[in-house]
C-alpha positions in Angstrom: 107.0 87.5 127.2 105.6 89.3 124.2 105.5 89.0 120.5 108.4 91.4 120.3 110.6 89.3 122.6 109.4 85.9 121.4 110.6 86.7 117.8 114.2 86.8 118.9 115.5 83.2 119.2 119.1 81.9 119.4 120.7 81.7 115.9 117.6 83.2 114.3 118.2 86.0 111.9 115.3 88.4 112.0 113.9 90.3 109.0 111.8 93.4 109.8 110.0 94.7 106.7 108.8 98.3 106.5 106.0 99.4 104.2 103.9 102.6 104.0 100.3 102.3 105.0 97.9 103.1 102.1 100.5 102.6 99.4 100.4 101.9 96.5 96.6 101.8 96.9 94.7 102.9 100.0 93.3 99.4 100.7 96.7 97.6 100.2 97.8 97.9 103.9 96.5 94.5 105.2 97.0 92.6 102.0 100.6 93.6 101.9 101.1 92.9 105.6 99.7 89.4 105.1 101.8 88.7 102.0 105.0 89.8 103.7 104.5 87.5 106.6 103.6 84.6 104.4 106.8 85.2 102.5 109.0 85.2 105.5 108.9 88.6 107.2 109.4 88.2 111.0 108.4 91.7 112.1 106.2 94.3 110.3 106.9 98.0 110.5 104.0 99.9 109.2 104.8 103.5 108.1 102.3 106.2 109.1 102.6 108.7 106.2 103.5 112.2 107.1 104.1 115.3 104.9 107.6 116.0 106.4 109.3 112.6 107.2 112.7 113.8 108.4 114.4 110.4 108.6 113.1 109.1 105.3 114.7 109.2 101.9 113.0 110.0 98.6 111.6 106.6 98.0 109.6 106.5 101.2 108.8 110.2 101.0 107.2 109.6 97.6 105.2 106.6 99.0 104.0 108.8 101.9 102.9 111.6 99.6 101.0 109.1 97.5 99.4 107.4 100.5 98.3 110.8 101.9 96.8 111.6 98.4 95.0 108.3 98.5 93.3 109.4 101.7 95.4 107.6 104.3 95.4 109.0 107.9 95.5 107.6 111.3 91.8 107.0 111.7 91.7 105.1 108.4 94.8 103.1 109.4 93.3 102.0 112.7 90.2 101.0 110.9 92.2 98.9 108.4 94.0 97.2 111.4 90.8 96.2 113.2 91.3 92.5 112.2 95.0 92.5 112.4 95.3 89.9 115.1 92.8 87.6 113.4 95.1 87.3 110.4 98.5 87.7 112.0 98.2 86.5 115.6 101.9 86.1 116.4 103.8 88.6 114.2 105.1 91.6 116.0 103.8 94.8 114.5 105.3 98.3 114.9 104.0 101.7 113.8 106.7 104.0 112.5 106.2 107.7 112.0 106.5 111.1 113.4 105.3 112.9 116.6 103.2 115.6 114.9 100.4 113.4 113.7 100.4 111.5 116.9 99.9 114.6 118.9 97.3 115.9 116.5 95.4 112.6 117.0 95.9 112.9 120.8 98.6 110.9 122.5 96.3 108.9 124.8 93.7 108.3 122.0 96.5 107.2 119.7 98.0 104.7 122.2 94.6 103.3 123.1 93.7 102.8 119.4 97.1 101.2 118.7 96.7 98.8 121.7 93.1 97.9 120.7 94.2 96.7 117.3 97.2 94.8 118.6 100.2 97.0 117.8 103.2 96.0 119.8 105.5 99.1 119.6 106.3 102.5 118.2 109.2 104.1 116.3 109.1 107.9 116.5 112.5 109.1 115.4 111.8 112.8 116.3 110.5 112.1 119.8 113.1 113.6 122.2 114.3 111.2 124.8 113.8 113.6 127.7 110.3 114.4 126.5 109.5 110.7 126.2 110.6 110.0 129.7 108.9 112.9 131.3 105.6 113.1 129.3 104.9 109.8 127.4 106.6 106.8 129.0 103.8 106.1 131.5 101.2 106.3 128.7 103.1 104.0 126.4 103.6 101.5 129.2 99.9 101.6 130.3 98.9 100.5 126.8 101.7 98.0 126.4 103.4 99.9 123.6 107.2 99.4 123.5 109.3 102.2 122.1 112.1 101.5 119.7 115.0 103.9 119.8 117.5 104.7 117.0 121.3 104.6 117.4 123.7 106.2 115.0 127.5 105.9 114.7 127.7 109.3 116.5 125.6 108.2 119.5 127.6 108.2 122.7 128.1 105.2 124.9 126.3 106.9 127.7 123.2 107.6 125.6 123.3 104.1 124.1 123.2 102.6 127.6 120.3 104.9 128.5 118.3 103.9 125.4 119.1 100.2 126.2 117.7 100.6 129.7 114.5 102.3 128.5 113.8 99.8 125.7 111.8 96.6 126.0 111.9 95.8 122.2 115.1 96.1 120.2 117.6 98.8 119.3 117.5 100.3 115.8 121.1 100.7 114.5 121.2 103.2 111.7 123.9 101.8 109.4 125.5 105.1 108.4 125.0 108.7 107.3 121.9 109.9 105.4 118.3 108.9 105.3 116.5 105.7 104.6 117.3 104.1 101.3 120.2 106.5 100.8 123.2 106.0 98.6 125.6 108.0 100.7 129.0 106.2 100.5 129.8 104.4 103.8 133.3 103.6 104.9 133.1 99.8 105.3 135.9 99.7 107.9 134.3 102.5 109.9 130.9 100.8 109.7 132.3 97.4 110.9 134.0 99.2 113.8 130.7 100.8 114.7 128.8 97.5 114.6 131.6 95.8 116.6 131.6 98.6 119.2 127.9 98.2 119.8 128.1 94.4 120.0 131.0 94.6 122.5 128.8 96.7 124.9 126.8 93.7 126.0 123.5 95.4 125.7 120.4 93.6 127.0 118.2 94.3 123.9 118.7 92.7 120.5 119.9 95.0 117.7 118.4 95.4 114.2 120.4 97.2 111.5 118.5 99.5 109.1 119.0 102.2 106.4 120.4 101.1 103.1 119.6 97.4 103.5 118.2 96.5 100.1 120.1 93.5 98.6 120.9 90.0 99.7 124.5 90.9 100.3 123.6 93.9 102.5 121.1 91.8 104.4 123.7 89.0 105.0 126.2 91.6 106.1 123.7 93.1 108.6 122.9 89.6 109.9 126.6 89.0 110.6 126.7 92.0 113.0 123.3 92.0 114.7 120.2 89.9 115.4 118.4 91.2 112.4 117.9 93.8 109.8 115.2 96.3 108.6 114.3 96.7 104.9 112.0 99.4 103.6 113.0 101.5 100.6 113.9 98.5 98.4 110.5 96.9 99.1 108.7 100.2 98.3 110.6 100.3 95.0 109.6 96.7 94.3 105.9 97.3 94.7 105.8 100.7 93.0 103.9 100.3 89.7 103.2 96.6 90.3 100.0 95.2 88.9 99.6 93.2 92.1 101.4 94.9 95.0 101.0 92.1 97.6 102.3 89.5 95.2 105.2 91.8 94.3 105.9 92.3 98.0 105.9 88.5 98.7 108.2 87.9 95.7 110.6 90.5 96.9 110.9 89.0 100.4 111.3 85.5 99.1 114.1 86.5 96.7 115.8 88.7 99.3 116.0 86.0 102.0 117.2 83.5 99.5 119.9 85.8 98.2 121.0 86.6 101.8 121.1 82.9 102.8 123.1 82.0 99.7 125.9 84.5 100.5 
């Protein structure tokens, strides 16, 4: 068993909260992490800022640019996470980012550093599956880091089953077209058909729905179709310009959960 498997319990609706390391201020990473968990986040997804975040919409892009300007980088982040498990012993923590900074850091060194601070898994949307299997899977496994793979409405059943077989965490269901926090209109009927198609496949891993989950209604809808949901851009908006970013983050999660549970 692991933190990433223990968090999924029968009838439990999981809330995974994404935030960008080093935003709004460089030193906000751990205070925001602790505030989110205290307010009801079940999983933390910490964004590793990158100058060209392909899957991220404008809100997260701006937070990444600000974090980089603040001085955030992987060495700083791992330093900030040194006491992670003293403060959050049971909360699953993922690092989300892109392959280029990881390779620049050195894959083995990155995995070792992540394992040493207690990171549970990685989300690297631009990591090709064949490359992962051939070059990186053994290293990830050696350091106990579980990959999380993304599925879209266009992903074939063959590939979904391949991703399910390779995962030991959860499957990240992208809710529709566009990037994170996007406002691209989504056909509700097509979306429901997509979620139902994935649910009917009998996959062994739990599913979390992300992209565009920013309100209580959207969170409740995601919970109806999967074991959990991922919220990021809406949180970033809530803490942008806040006098007390951790307090704003906690208030956002409390209000979001309450709104979803009252649907």
